[in-house]
C-alpha positions in Angstrom: -58.1 -108.2 -48.4 -56.7 -107.9 -45.0 -53.0 -107.2 -44.8 -51.3 -109.2 -42.0 -49.5 -107.1 -39.5 -45.7 -106.9 -39.7 -43.8 -109.1 -37.3 -42.2 -107.2 -34.5 -38.6 -106.1 -35.2 -35.9 -108.0 -33.5 -33.8 -104.9 -33.1 -33.7 -103.4 -29.6 -35.4 -100.1 -29.2 -33.1 -97.1 -29.2 -32.8 -95.8 -25.7 -33.7 -92.1 -24.9 -30.7 -89.8 -24.6 -30.8 -89.8 -20.8 -30.4 -93.6 -20.7 -26.9 -93.4 -22.1 -24.2 -94.1 -19.6 -20.8 -94.6 -21.1 -18.1 -96.0 -18.8 -14.4 -96.4 -19.5 -14.4 -99.3 -21.8 -12.3 -99.6 -25.0 -12.8 -97.3 -27.9 -11.9 -93.7 -28.9 -15.4 -92.3 -28.7 -18.1 -91.6 -26.1 -21.7 -90.6 -26.2 -23.0 -87.3 -24.7 -25.7 -87.7 -22.1 -27.2 -84.4 -23.2 -27.4 -84.8 -27.0 -26.9 -88.5 -27.6 -24.2 -87.6 -30.1 -21.0 -89.6 -30.3 -17.6 -87.7 -30.3 -14.0 -88.4 -29.7 -13.1 -88.6 -26.0 -10.7 -85.7 -26.5 -13.6 -83.4 -27.4 -15.6 -84.3 -24.2 -15.8 -84.0 -20.4 -16.0 -87.1 -18.2 -17.8 -87.0 -14.8 -17.9 -89.3 -11.9 -19.8 -89.2 -8.5 -17.6 -88.3 -5.6 -17.7 -90.0 -2.2 -19.9 -87.1 -0.9 -22.4 -87.6 -3.7 -21.3 -84.6 -5.6 -20.8 -84.5 -9.4 -17.1 -84.3 -10.1 -15.7 -83.2 -13.5 -12.8 -85.5 -14.5 -11.0 -83.5 -17.0 -8.1 -86.0 -17.2 -10.5 -88.9 -17.5 -8.5 -90.8 -14.9 -10.6 -90.9 -11.7 -11.9 -94.3 -10.6 -15.5 -95.3 -10.9 -17.9 -95.6 -13.7 -18.1 -92.3 -15.6 -20.5 -90.5 -18.1 -19.8 -87.8 -20.6 -20.9 -84.6 -22.2 -19.6 -82.7 -25.1 -17.2 -80.0 -24.0 -19.5 -77.0 -24.4 -21.6 -74.7 -22.2 -24.7 -75.6 -24.1 -24.4 -79.3 -23.6 -23.7 -79.0 -19.9 -26.6 -76.6 -19.3 -28.9 -79.0 -21.3 -27.8 -81.9 -19.2 -28.3 -80.0 -16.0 -31.7 -78.7 -16.8 -32.9 -82.1 -18.1 -31.5 -83.9 -15.0 -29.4 -86.0 -17.3 -26.6 -86.0 -14.8 -28.8 -87.5 -12.0 -30.2 -90.1 -14.3 -26.8 -91.1 -15.7 -25.4 -91.3 -12.2 -28.2 -93.6 -11.1 -27.6 -95.9 -14.0 -23.9 -95.9 -13.1 -24.8 -97.2 -9.7 -25.2 -94.1 -7.5 -28.1 -94.6 -5.3 -28.5 -91.2 -3.5 -29.2 -87.7 -4.5 -26.6 -86.0 -6.8 -25.4 -82.5 -6.1 -25.0 -80.6 -9.4 -23.9 -77.0 -9.0 -25.8 -74.3 -10.9 -22.5 -72.8 -12.2 -21.1 -76.1 -13.4 -20.3 -74.9 -16.9 -18.5 -71.9 -15.5 -16.4 -74.0 -13.2 -15.4 -76.4 -16.0 -14.5 -73.5 -18.2 -12.3 -72.2 -15.4 -10.6 -75.6 -15.0 -9.9 -75.7 -18.8 -8.4 -72.2 -18.7 -6.1 -73.3 -15.9 -5.1 -76.4 -17.8 -4.2 -74.3 -20.8 -2.2 -72.0 -18.6 -0.4 -74.8 -16.9 0.7 -76.2 -20.2 2.1 -72.8 -21.2 4.0 -72.7 -17.9 5.5 -76.1 -18.6 6.5 -75.1 -22.1 8.2 -71.9 -20.7 10.2 -73.9 -18.3 11.1 -76.4 -21.0 12.1 -73.7 -23.4 9.3 -74.6 -25.9 7.4 -71.4 -26.0 8.5 -67.9 -26.9 6.8 -64.6 -26.0 6.9 -61.2 -27.6 6.6 -60.1 -31.3 10.2 -59.5 -31.8 11.4 -62.7 -30.3 8.8 -64.7 -32.2 9.9 -63.0 -35.5 13.5 -63.6 -34.8 13.0 -67.3 -33.7 11.0 -68.0 -36.9 14.0 -67.1 -39.0 15.7 -70.2 -37.5 12.8 -72.6 -37.6 9.1 -72.1 -38.0 6.8 -72.2 -34.9 4.0 -74.8 -34.7 1.4 -72.8 -32.8 1.0 -69.0 -32.6 -0.9 -67.7 -29.5 -2.6 -64.3 -29.7 -4.4 -62.6 -26.8 -8.2 -62.6 -27.4 -8.2 -58.9 -26.3 -5.1 -57.9 -28.2 -5.0 -55.6 -31.2 -6.0 -57.5 -34.4 -3.4 -55.8 -36.6 -0.5 -57.0 -34.7 -1.8 -60.5 -34.5 -2.5 -60.5 -38.2 1.0 -59.2 -39.1 2.7 -61.9 -37.0 0.9 -64.9 -38.4 2.8 -65.2 -41.6 6.1 -64.1 -39.9 5.9 -66.9 -37.4 5.6 -69.7 -39.9 3.0 -71.3 -37.6 0.5 -73.7 -39.1 -2.0 -73.1 -36.3 -3.0 -70.2 -34.2 -5.3 -69.8 -31.2 -6.8 -66.7 -29.5 -8.6 -68.6 -26.7 -6.8 -66.9 -23.8 -6.8 -63.2 -22.8 -3.6 -61.1 -22.3 -4.0 -61.4 -18.5 -4.2 -65.2 -18.7 -1.1 -65.4 -21.1 0.8 -63.0 -18.9 0.1 -65.0 -15.8 1.0 -68.3 -17.4 4.3 -66.8 -18.7 5.3 -64.9 -15.6 5.4 -61.6 -17.6 3.3 -58.5 -18.1 1.1 -57.4 -21.0 1.7 -60.5 -23.1 -0.1 -60.4 -26.5 1.9 -62.8 -28.6 3.5 -66.2 -27.7 4.4 -69.2 -29.9 5.0 -72.9 -29.3 7.8 -74.8 -30.9 6.7 -78.2 -32.4 6.3 -80.8 -29.7 4.2 -82.7 -27.3 3.2 -79.6 -25.2 2.0 -77.8 -28.3 -0.3 -80.7 -29.1 -1.6 -80.8 -25.6 -2.4 -77.1 -25.6 -4.3 -77.6 -28.8 -6.4 -80.3 -27.3 -7.3 -78.2 -24.3 -8.0 -75.1 -26.5 -10.4 -77.0 -28.5 -12.3 -78.1 -25.5 -12.3 -74.6 -24.0 -13.7 -73.3 -27.4 -17.0 -74.7 -26.4 -17.2 -72.1 -23.6 -15.7 -69.0 -25.3 -16.7 -67.3 -28.5 -13.8 -65.8 -30.5 -14.1 -62.6 -32.4 -11.1 -63.1 -34.6 -12.0 -64.1 -38.2 -11.1 -67.5 -39.5 -8.4 -67.8 -42.1 -8.8 -71.0 -44.2 -5.0 -71.2 -44.8 -4.3 -70.9 -41.1 -6.6 -73.2 -39.1 -7.4 -71.6 -35.7 -7.1 -73.9 -32.8 -9.9 -73.7 -30.2 -12.2 -71.7 -32.5 -16.0 -72.0 -32.6 -17.3 -73.3 -35.9 -18.8 -70.5 -38.1 
């Protein structure tokens, strides 16, 4: 008996990863041009093509033009660059010429994210929403618990571990170095800082999580103390 062939499916074929171009329509998620995975916008990097034909990372997701996205990680950006996914996405977004993609794109984006984290700390310092120094954090926590504890990635582990329960903070991050914390706070040799609850603390958490895709942290996870901006283990 001959079995008749199945009728063709009416479902459209799934496009390859490099066919995905996600612009700025409604919705909280975007698709990565490198992996094809969908993630919240806050965990991703948007790109547009500049007037000079260069790829422009749009970390605020606010530049005009049709954009495309990658996960905020060094691996995703390197994969998109090597597979020429940026050029293909730009073409599908309407760019007709060659696209200039720098070899050190991932490093540039990491630097921009570090600067965004430092800028938020600077704003919090001027607003009185961040405190620096072990003793000041310990004293401040007696009045009200902090929301986010920052420890320098290159600081001594014992001091950071001792301060966590004293600060009362529900979250901690070790995404920045002592030099970066010091520059952001206008002080020398900063190892510990803490955010009070508020909008700036939440903004820092968001940027720290994006930066985590570019930096590996050595500090161990504590299940009772979620670590903002930490790599999954």
